[in-house]
C-alpha positions as CSV (number, residue, x, y, z in Angstrom):
1,M,0.0,0.0,0.0
2,L,1.2,3.5,-0.8
3,V,2.3,5.6,2.2
4,E,2.9,9.2,2.7
5,I,6.6,9.9,3.5
6,G,6.6,13.6,2.7
7,R,10.1,15.1,3.3
8,K,11.3,12.2,5.5
9,S,13.0,10.6,2.5
10,G,13.6,13.7,0.3
11,C,11.4,16.3,-1.4
12,L,8.4,16.0,-3.7
13,C,8.7,17.6,-7.1
14,D,7.0,21.0,-7.6
15,W,4.3,19.4,-9.8
16,A,3.3,16.9,-7.1
17,E,3.3,19.6,-4.4
18,Q,1.1,21.8,-6.5
19,G,-1.3,19.0,-7.2
20,K,-0.6,18.8,-10.9
21,L,0.2,15.1,-10.8
22,H,-0.5,12.2,-8.6
23,C,2.7,11.0,-6.8
24,P,2.9,7.8,-4.7
25,L,5.0,9.8,-2.2
26,N,2.1,12.1,-1.5
27,V,-0.7,9.6,-1.0
28,R,-2.1,8.4,2.3
29,A,-3.4,4.8,2.7
30,S,-6.7,6.3,3.8
31,S,-7.0,8.7,0.9
32,E,-9.6,8.6,-1.9
33,D,-6.8,8.3,-4.5
34,V,-5.7,5.0,-3.0
35,V,-9.2,3.6,-3.0
36,T,-9.7,4.9,-6.6
37,G,-6.6,3.2,-7.8
38,E,-7.3,0.0,-6.0
39,L,-10.9,-0.2,-7.1
40,F,-10.6,0.7,-10.8
41,G,-7.2,-0.9,-11.2
42,K,-8.8,-4.2,-10.2
43,L,-12.0,-3.7,-12.1
44,Q,-9.9,-3.3,-15.3
45,L,-8.8,-6.9,-14.8
46,I,-12.4,-8.2,-14.9
47,D,-14.3,-8.3,-18.2
48,A,-16.4,-5.1,-18.2
49,R,-19.5,-7.0,-19.2
50,W,-19.6,-8.4,-15.6
51,W,-19.6,-5.1,-13.8
52,L,-19.9,-2.0,-15.9
53,P,-23.6,-2.1,-17.2
54,D,-25.0,-3.3,-13.9
55,L,-23.0,-0.6,-12.0
56,L,-24.4,2.1,-14.4
57,N,-27.9,0.9,-14.4
58,R,-28.1,0.5,-10.6
59,S,-26.5,3.9,-10.0
60,L,-28.4,5.9,-12.6
61,G,-31.8,4.1,-12.1
62,T,-32.1,3.0,-15.7
63,T,-31.9,-0.1,-17.9
64,V,-30.3,1.4,-21.0
65,Y,-26.8,0.0,-20.5
66,R,-26.5,-3.6,-21.9
67,Q,-24.1,-6.4,-21.3
68,Q,-22.0,-6.2,-24.4
69,V,-18.4,-6.1,-25.7
70,F,-17.5,-2.4,-25.2
71,R,-15.7,-1.2,-28.3
72,N,-12.6,0.9,-27.7
73,L,-13.2,0.8,-23.9
74,E,-10.9,3.2,-22.0
75,I,-10.7,3.7,-18.3
76,K,-8.6,6.7,-17.3
77,L,-7.8,7.6,-13.7
78,W,-7.4,11.3,-12.7
79,S,-8.3,12.5,-16.2
80,T,-7.7,16.2,-16.8
81,Q,-10.3,17.7,-19.0
82,P,-10.0,20.5,-21.5
83,L,-10.8,24.0,-20.2
84,F,-14.5,24.8,-20.1
85,P,-15.2,27.7,-22.4
86,A,-14.7,31.0,-20.5
87,E,-17.5,32.7,-22.4
88,L,-20.0,30.2,-20.8
89,L,-19.1,31.0,-17.2
90,P,-19.5,34.2,-15.1
91,W,-16.3,33.3,-13.2
92,R,-12.8,32.0,-14.0
93,E,-12.2,28.3,-13.9
94,G,-9.2,26.1,-14.2
95,R,-9.0,22.6,-15.7
96,T,-11.2,20.0,-14.2
97,E,-9.7,16.7,-13.0
98,V,-12.1,13.8,-13.0
99,D,-11.3,10.9,-10.7
100,V,-12.3,8.3,-13.3
101,E,-13.3,8.7,-17.0
102,I,-14.8,5.7,-18.8
103,R,-15.4,5.8,-22.6
104,W,-16.5,3.5,-25.3
105,E,-17.9,3.8,-28.8
106,N,-20.9,1.5,-29.2
107,P,-22.7,3.7,-28.7
108,A,-20.4,6.7,-28.1
109,T,-20.5,7.1,-24.3
110,T,-18.6,9.0,-21.7
111,I,-19.0,8.3,-17.9
112,F,-17.4,10.4,-15.1
113,I,-16.9,8.9,-11.7
114,E,-16.5,11.1,-8.6
115,M,-14.9,9.1,-5.8
116,K,-15.4,9.9,-2.1
117,L,-14.1,8.2,1.0
118,G,-14.4,10.2,4.2
119,S,-15.0,13.7,2.8
120,D,-18.2,15.2,1.5
121,V,-18.8,16.7,-2.0
122,S,-17.2,20.1,-2.1
123,K,-19.8,22.9,-2.2
124,T,-17.4,25.2,-4.0
125,T,-14.4,24.8,-6.3
126,S,-11.0,26.5,-6.2
127,R,-12.0,29.7,-7.8
128,T,-15.6,30.1,-6.4
129,N,-16.8,31.0,-2.9
130,G,-20.5,30.0,-2.9
131,T,-21.8,33.5,-3.5
132,E,-22.3,33.1,-7.2
133,A,-25.7,33.1,-8.8
134,Y,-25.2,29.5,-9.9
135,P,-24.1,26.5,-7.8
136,S,-20.4,25.6,-8.2
137,D,-20.1,22.3,-6.4
138,Q,-18.1,19.4,-7.6
139,L,-21.0,17.5,-9.1
140,I,-22.6,20.3,-11.2
141,R,-19.1,21.3,-12.4
142,N,-18.4,17.7,-13.5
143,V,-21.8,17.5,-15.2
144,R,-21.3,20.8,-17.0
145,V,-17.8,19.8,-18.2
146,G,-18.9,16.3,-19.1
147,L,-21.9,17.6,-21.2
148,H,-19.5,20.0,-23.0
149,Q,-17.0,17.3,-23.8
150,A,-19.8,15.0,-24.9
151,G,-21.0,17.6,-27.5
152,W,-24.2,18.8,-25.8
153,F,-23.3,22.5,-26.0
154,R,-23.5,24.7,-29.1
155,D,-20.0,25.6,-30.2
156,G,-20.7,28.0,-33.1
157,E,-19.7,25.5,-35.8
158,L,-21.8,25.4,-39.0
159,F,-22.6,21.7,-38.6
160,E,-23.7,20.1,-35.3
161,S,-21.1,17.8,-33.9
162,S,-22.0,14.3,-32.9
163,K,-23.1,13.9,-29.3
164,R,-22.1,11.2,-26.8
165,R,-24.2,9.7,-24.1
166,F,-23.0,11.0,-20.8
167,G,-23.4,10.1,-17.1
168,L,-21.9,11.1,-13.8
169,I,-21.8,8.7,-10.8
170,L,-20.8,9.6,-7.2
171,V,-19.2,6.6,-5.5
172,S,-18.9,6.8,-1.7
173,P,-19.2,4.5,1.3
174,K,-22.8,5.5,1.8
175,S,-25.2,5.4,-1.0
176,G,-27.0,8.6,-2.2
177,H,-26.4,12.3,-1.7
178,P,-28.8,15.3,-1.5
179,L,-27.1,17.0,-4.4
180,V,-27.5,13.9,-6.6
181,D,-31.2,13.8,-5.7
182,A,-31.5,17.5,-6.5
183,Y,-29.8,17.3,-9.9
184,Q,-31.8,14.3,-11.0
185,D,-34.5,16.9,-11.5
186,R,-33.7,17.8,-15.1
187,S,-35.3,21.3,-14.8
188,R,-33.2,22.1,-11.7
189,L,-30.1,20.7,-13.5
190,L,-30.6,23.0,-16.4
191,N,-31.2,26.0,-14.2
192,S,-28.0,25.2,-12.3
193,I,-25.8,25.6,-15.4
194,P,-24.7,29.1,-16.5
195,R,-25.7,29.8,-20.1
196,G,-27.8,26.6,-20.0
197,S,-29.6,28.0,-23.1
198,E,-26.5,27.1,-25.0
199,L,-27.2,23.4,-24.4
200,I,-28.6,21.8,-27.5
201,D,-30.6,19.4,-25.3
202,L,-29.9,16.9,-22.5
203,P,-29.2,13.2,-23.0
204,D,-32.3,11.1,-23.0
205,C,-30.9,8.7,-20.4
206,P,-30.4,9.7,-16.7
207,I,-27.4,11.9,-16.2
208,I,-26.4,11.7,-12.6
209,G,-26.6,8.9,-10.0
210,A,-24.8,7.4,-7.0
211,S,-23.4,4.1,-5.7
212,S,-22.1,2.9,-2.4
213,Y,-19.0,0.7,-2.1
214,R,-21.2,-2.2,-1.0
215,G,-23.4,-1.6,-4.1
216,I,-20.3,-2.3,-6.2
217,S,-19.6,-5.5,-4.2
218,Q,-23.2,-6.6,-4.9
219,V,-22.7,-6.1,-8.6
220,L,-19.6,-8.3,-8.5
221,D,-21.4,-10.9,-6.4
222,K,-24.3,-11.0,-8.9
223,N,-22.0,-11.7,-11.8
224,L,-19.5,-14.1,-10.2
225,R,-21.0,-17.1,-12.1
226,F,-19.9,-15.6,-15.4
227,M,-16.3,-14.9,-14.4
228,S,-13.2,-16.9,-15.0
229,A,-11.4,-18.4,-11.9
230,T,-8.9,-15.5,-11.9
231,E,-11.7,-12.9,-12.2
232,K,-13.6,-14.5,-9.3
233,K,-10.5,-14.3,-7.1
234,I,-10.0,-10.6,-8.0
235,A,-13.7,-9.8,-7.5
236,N,-13.9,-11.6,-4.1
237,G,-10.8,-9.7,-2.9
238,L,-12.1,-6.4,-4.2
239,G,-15.5,-7.0,-2.4
240,E,-13.6,-7.7,0.9
241,Y,-11.6,-4.5,0.4
242,L,-14.7,-2.4,-0.2
243,D,-16.5,-3.9,2.7
244,L,-13.4,-3.1,4.9
245,K,-13.4,0.5,3.8
246,S,-17.1,0.9,4.3
247,G,-16.8,-0.5,7.8
248,Q,-13.8,1.8,8.6
249,I,-15.7,4.9,7.6
250,M,-18.9,3.8,9.5
251,K,-16.8,3.2,12.6
252,K,-15.1,6.5,12.3
253,T,-18.4,8.3,11.9
254,Q,-19.9,6.6,14.9
255,T,-16.8,7.4,17.0
256,G,-17.0,11.0,15.9
257,R,-20.7,11.3,16.9
258,R,-20.0,9.7,20.3
259,E,-17.1,12.1,21.0
260,S,-19.3,15.1,19.9
261,G,-22.0,14.0,22.2
262,S,-19.5,13.7,25.1
263,L,-18.2,17.2,24.5
264,K,-21.7,18.5,24.4
265,F,-23.3,16.8,27.4
266,G,-20.3,15.7,29.5
């Protein structure tokens, strides 16, 4: 497991200290990055048919994703997206880094995954402070950037570009989140995007959803019978890892509540 050693064994490069790249010397065993790498590093060793469509359908509340051979499937961790057009925002914004980007071409689809371990979804991003007329939390930013990359914004070209199916999934120890529930209302989602009138439309399928760690374990358990012996071993180990992380966070949360109660009433 990666550990944080900081300056005990030398210095991190400037890019790592500035957060421009992910360095194994700057990652704690309890960090979201470690869980992201462990989860999707192992999932890539299992045929995507046995986890990807079920994960998407369960998380997004749909049935549109089929068990199939995914043509030109790519799974990128910590994927830096092109800058969102400045003319479509009332504030300055840097590049967006997506925890996991999944793409394939039959049909053309892009999925963003936002990973959480112990922290909540950020209500603001690095260049906003929450006083803007539009929400600027992590989820709406990822939705906005994803829709733009998937071709759902007008870009001034003479001919309309091809559009990709798009979805965003929040993966965390506990299933669900109030912001996910809010943005599942398509009218509210549209009204939360600056210059939403520049959207050609929204994808027909659900755009945003959520999954717990145990939800992923359940998807793997459901499809074990289709997997090879090696895939089964990986899936079982991954399920145990996710259950462990879920239990650790639950225990930490309960301990925090007890300590808070002791401070208040002791």
